[in-house]
N, C-alpha and C positions, 0 to 999 in steps of 0.2 A: 741494509743494516746487518752487521755481523752478529751472529748468534754466539752463545757461550759454548756450543759444541765445537771443538776445534776443527778447522778445515771446512766449516759449513758457512753458508750465508742464509740468513732468514730475511725474506723479502716480505715486508708488511705494508698493507695499504693503510690509508688514514683511518679507516673504520675498524682495522684489526690490530691497532697498536697494543702491544703487550703491557698490561698494567701490573704484571706480577714481578717486575724486575726488583731486585733488592734495593732498599733505600733506607732512609732513617725514619720515615713516617710510619704511623701505626698500620696503615693498610698494607704497605710494602712488607713490613715485618711479619704480619699475619700471613701474607702470601708465601714468604720464605718458609714459615713453619708448616704451612699446608703442603708445600712441596716435599719437605723433610718427612712428614708423616706418610705421605703417599709412597715415597721411595722406600721407606722402611717396611711398609706392608707389602709392597711389591717384592721386596727381597725375601721376606720371611713367610709370606703366604697369608697368614692372618695373625692378628695381635689384639690383645685387650688394651683398654685405655691405660691401665697400669703398666703394661709392658711397653707401650709407646712412650710413656713418660720416662721410664727407666732407660730405654735405648736412645732416646732423643736428647735427654737432659732437660726437657721441658718440665715445668711445674705440673703437678697432677691436674690442677684446675685448668691450666692452659691446654694440656693435651686433651682434656675432656671437651673444652670449648671448640678446639680445632676439629676434633673428631666429629662433633655434632654438626659443625658447619659443612663438613665434607659429606656427611650423610644427607643433609638437607639439599646439598648441591647435586646429589645423585651420583657422586663419585665413589662412595663407600656403601657397603651393605652391612647392617648389624645382624648377626646370626642369633640363633636361639641361645639363651643362657646356659652356661656349662658349669656344673657344680664340681669344684675341686675337692681335694681331701680335707682342706681346712679353709675357713673364711667364707665370704659371700660368693655366690655364683658370679661368673664374669661373662661378658658378652664379646665373642670374637668379632673383630671387624675385618672385612675383606674388600677387595676391589670390586666394583660393580662393572661387569662386562659391558653393559650398555651405557656406561657413564660418559664415554667419549669415543669417537671413531676418527680414523685418519685414512687418507688415500696415499698409498705408496706407489711410486712410478719408477721403474728401472729401465734404463735405455742402454742397449749395447749395439753392436754392429749388425745384428740380425733382427732384433725385434724390440717392441715396447711392451713391457709387462706391467700390469697394474694389480694391486691388491687393496681391497677395502678391509681394514683391520680394526677390530674393536679394542677396548681399553685393556684387555688382558692378553692380547696377541692372537686372538682367534681370527682366522681369515673368513670374512663374511662372503666375499666374492672375488674372483680373479678373472683377468682377461689377458690375452696376448694378441699382438698384431705385428705383421712383418714390417721391418724398417731397414732398408738397404744401407742408408747412411743417415747422418744426423742432419735432418731437415727441420730447422727450428719452427717454421710455420706449421709443418705437419705435426710436430710434437705438441705444440700449443693447442692446435685444433683438436687433436686426439684426447689430450688430458681434459680440455674444457668439456668435450662431449661426455667423457667418462664421469667427471664430477657432476655434471648436470643430470646425468642418468641416475647417479646415486641419490641425488636430492629428490628426484621424481619418485624413486622407489621407497623413500623414507616417509614415515608419518611425521607430523609437525615436531614432536619431541626429538625423534631421531635426527631430523634435519638440523635442529638447533645444536645437536651434539656432534655433528660432522664438522670438525674444527680446523683442519689444516691439511696441506699436501706436502709430502716429502718426495724429492726427486734425487735419484742416484744415477751417476753416469759411469759406465765402464771406461777404463783407461783408454782402450782402443778407439773409443768413439771420438776422441779429440785428435785423432790422426797424429799422435806423438807430440802434440802441442799442449803441454800442461801448464802453460804460462798463465799469469793473472789476466792477461788480455783475452785469452780464449774463454776463461771462466766468466769474465765480465760480459761478453757477448751473449752467452747463454743466460746469465742472470737477468739481463735487461729484457730478454724475451719472456722469461718466466715471471718477472715482476709485472708485466702487462697482463699476463694470465691471472695472477693473484688479484690484481685490481679489478679485473672483469668479473671474477667470481667472489670478490670480497672475502678471500681466504689467504692466510699467510702461506707462503711457499718456502720450504727449506731445501737448499740445494747442496749436494756434496758428492763425494766419490763413492763407488761401489764398495771399496775397502772400508771406508768409515761407516757406511750404512750397515754392512755385514757385521762389523765389530760392535756397533751400537746394539744390534739385535742379539749378539752373543752376550753382551753385558746384561741385557734385560731378561731374555728368555732362554738363554743357553747356559753356558758354564759360568758366566759372570757372577751370579749370586753365591756360588760356592768357591770361586777362584778369583779373588779380588786383584791379584797381580799376575800378569803374564805378558809374554811377547806374542803379538798377533801378526800372523803372516797370511796375506791374501794372494792367491794365485789366479791370475786371469791373463789378459793380454800383456800385462806387465806384473811384476812382483812388487807388492806394496805392503804397508802395515807399519807397525811400530810398537812402542811400549804402552801398556796399560798398568797404572800403579794406583792402588787403593781405589779401583774402579774409575780412575780418571784417564781418559784417552790422552796420550802424549804425542800423537802424530797428526799430520795435516794431509791435505788432499793433493797438493801439487808440488812443484819444484821449489817454491819459495820457503816452505815450512819443513819441519823435521819429518822424515819418512825413511823406513827401513830400506826401501828400494834404492836409495841414494848411496848406501854403503858400498865401497869398493871391495870386491871379492875375487878369488881366483877364477879365471875364465877358461882354463885349459890352453891358453895361449901365453905369449910373452908378457902381455900387460893385463892387469886386473880390469874388471868391468863393473859398472853399477849392478847391484843384485837384480834390479828391475829388468835388466836385459836378458836374464836367464829364464824367462817365462817359456813354458814348453808347449802350450796350446793343447788341442785335443789329440794331436798325432805325434807327441814327443817321443823321440827314440830313447832307448835304454841309456845311451851315453848322455843325452840331454837331461834325462831325469837324474842321473848320477851327478852331473855338474850342478844342477839346481839344488839337490840335497846337500852337496858339499858347500855350496854358496850360502845356503840358509844356516848350516852349522857354523860356518865362518862368522856370519853375522851374529849368531848366538854367542860365540866366544868373545866378540867385541863388546856386546852388551854385558856379558857376565863379568868382564874386566872392570866395569864401572859400577855395577849394582847387582844385587841378587837376581838371578833369573832361573827359576826352578820349573816353570811351566811355559811351554810353547804351544800355541793353538794355531793350527794350519787349516785354512778353509779356502773355498773358491768354487766356481761353477765348473770344475773339471768332472769328467766322467768318474764314477765311484771307483772303478778299477784302477784308473790312472792316479787318483789321489792315494789309494792304498799303496801303490808302488812308490810314490814319493815318500810316504810316511815310513815305509820299511827302510828305504835308503837313508832317510834322515835320521832315524833312530840308530842305525849303524854308524853314521857319520858322527853323531853326538857322542856315542860311546868311545870314539877315538879322539875326542877333544882333549887337549892338554890344558884344562882349566880346573880349578877347584870344584869339587862336588859334581863333576860331569855325570857321574853315575846316577845322580839324583834329579837330573833334568828330565822332565816328562814331556814328550811330544804327543799331543792329542789332536785328533781330528775335530774341527769345528762342527757345530750342529745346526747351522742356520742356512748357509748359502744354497744348499740343494733343496731345502724345504720350500722356500718361497723367497727368491732374491728380492722381489718387490716389497716383501714384508720388512726387510731391513730398511728400505727407504721410508716406510711408514713409521719406523722407530725414531727417525730424525726429529719430526715435530713433537712427538711424544716426549722425548728427552728435553727438548727446548721448553716445553710448556709445563711439564710436571715433575722435573727433577731439580734438586737444588743446584744452583749455579756452581758451587764448589765441588760438585761431583766430577767436573771436567776441567781440564786446563783451559787457559785463555789464549792458546797459541792459534788463534783463528786466522783464516785467510791463507793465501798461498797455495 
């Protein structure tokens, strides 16, 4: 089953069917409002019921009822009353860190990393294990053992709040095959895992997982529109508009890596081919920066593009070199307002790349569907 996060697939067993999809009935409408309230509090930190009503457009009574239901469900915490300059004291509402937890799994050509993450993005525990290649049987067994261990370490309430698994795959793990068939084989194996654990499993690329984490825990709350560039074995990413991801995970959907850019040779090349790896030369870094700048110019020709966020599991010094070259290349662009285009380092990939994977089910279960585009698959 395709999830509402673009370029992801949400694999749900019969026992874990999502009852929170938008619909016309009262239960579905309430679920949509709950997602809206949770996303607003996540963005703003803490809000009163009156502030929630104002920001969401809900009636004051509806906002109050929804807030109470989320407190009762353990997803929100009511703080101590705060007295303002005028009027009655208000009660700030914030996310409950223990309200839900997720297991994030990141797979690349060298290792499998996992992160058990709580409802506010705090990493409860992390593991890493070597993996020379993508062996699906080994991956499934490893994740099954990790999820089972988490359940063993939880008390009954925590066990019930361990809700889903997110899996992100590095581009290189597919050996250059980003086709739908390659993804389908992986999804079939992980669907069996989800059925065995009775947990939904969300599957996507490392670029989408890292971008999701940036939206929730990084620059996203203050920068709703940006061009996201992810540097790994291939260059990927795309547009984020009004906090909606507009790119997909593979060759069938929209992705920045598909744009043709100068290659230093007679013919242009897809941007994804300019990845530099850990040992990129100065010339390779320069070509990459020019390619990204060229892609920015193409995007700016179609829509406003004032912020570019660049991230990826590169060594910190290598990313700094890319950023320096990129800022210089942007300054030379012959596009309107080039001087106002800000290139910023992402804040998530080097913190915990598996944490991004844990964001995938969080977004699927607790964010409004219209926060993201519906360009799923591919």
